[in-house]
C-alpha positions as CSV (number, residue, x, y, z in Angstrom):
1,M,0.0,0.0,0.0
2,I,1.4,3.4,-1.0
3,A,0.4,5.0,2.3
4,R,2.7,2.7,4.2
5,S,5.7,3.3,2.0
6,G,6.4,6.7,3.3
7,I,5.5,8.5,0.1
8,D,3.7,11.8,0.8
9,I,0.2,11.5,-0.5
10,S,-1.3,14.9,-1.1
11,Y,-4.7,16.1,0.0
12,D,-5.8,16.3,-3.7
13,V,-5.2,12.6,-4.2
14,F,-7.4,11.7,-1.2
15,D,-10.0,14.2,-2.3
16,K,-10.2,12.5,-5.8
17,F,-10.5,9.1,-4.1
18,L,-13.3,10.4,-1.9
19,K,-15.2,11.8,-4.9
20,L,-14.9,8.3,-6.5
21,I,-16.2,6.6,-3.4
22,L,-19.1,9.1,-2.9
23,G,-20.0,9.0,-6.7
24,S,-21.9,5.8,-6.1
25,E,-23.6,4.3,-3.1
26,P,-20.6,3.9,-0.8
27,S,-20.2,0.8,1.3
28,L,-18.8,0.7,4.8
29,S,-16.1,-1.5,3.6
30,Q,-15.0,1.0,0.9
31,C,-15.1,3.8,3.5
32,H,-13.1,1.7,6.0
33,R,-10.3,1.2,3.5
34,F,-10.3,4.9,2.6
35,I,-10.0,5.9,6.3
36,Q,-7.3,3.3,6.9
37,A,-5.2,4.7,4.0
38,L,-5.9,8.3,5.2
39,M,-4.8,7.5,8.8
40,L,-1.6,5.8,7.6
41,A,-0.7,8.8,5.5
42,V,-1.4,11.1,8.5
43,W,0.7,8.8,10.7
44,V,3.7,9.0,8.3
45,K,3.4,12.8,8.0
46,S,1.2,14.7,10.4
47,L,2.3,18.3,9.8
48,G,0.2,20.2,7.3
49,R,-2.7,17.7,7.4
50,Q,-5.3,19.9,9.1
51,N,-7.4,19.9,6.0
52,I,-7.9,16.1,6.2
53,Q,-10.7,16.8,8.7
54,T,-12.9,18.1,5.9
55,L,-12.5,14.8,4.0
56,V,-13.5,12.8,7.1
57,G,-16.5,15.1,7.7
58,R,-17.7,14.7,4.1
59,L,-17.4,11.0,4.3
60,H,-19.2,10.9,7.7
61,T,-22.0,13.0,6.3
62,A,-22.5,10.7,3.3
63,I,-22.6,7.4,5.3
64,G,-24.1,8.7,8.6
65,T,-27.2,6.6,8.2
66,Q,-25.2,3.4,7.5
67,I,-23.1,4.1,10.6
68,I,-26.2,4.6,12.8
69,S,-27.9,1.4,11.5
70,S,-24.6,-0.6,12.1
71,L,-24.4,0.7,15.7
72,K,-28.0,-0.2,16.3
73,G,-27.2,-3.7,15.0
74,T,-29.7,-3.7,12.1
75,D,-27.0,-3.6,9.4
76,M,-24.8,-6.7,8.9
77,A,-22.2,-4.7,6.9
78,A,-20.3,-3.7,10.1
79,K,-19.5,-7.4,10.7
80,D,-17.6,-7.4,7.5
81,L,-15.2,-4.8,8.9
82,S,-14.2,-6.8,12.0
């Protein structure tokens, strides 16, 4: 995975990936992979990453209902993430 390699992945790259994910009906699995890559990139280089919060906010807004149903236990997609 590129995020683990130490290569600096810019905000614009993550923004493009998020647009691809949100272009269709995003699954929790897709969003989980995106957040994992995002957090790995922030872990490698944390300075100058304040704008990453907007990406996480946009993603959270888009999948909020899926998150709620998973927390209530009515959605089986959360089991795929564990």
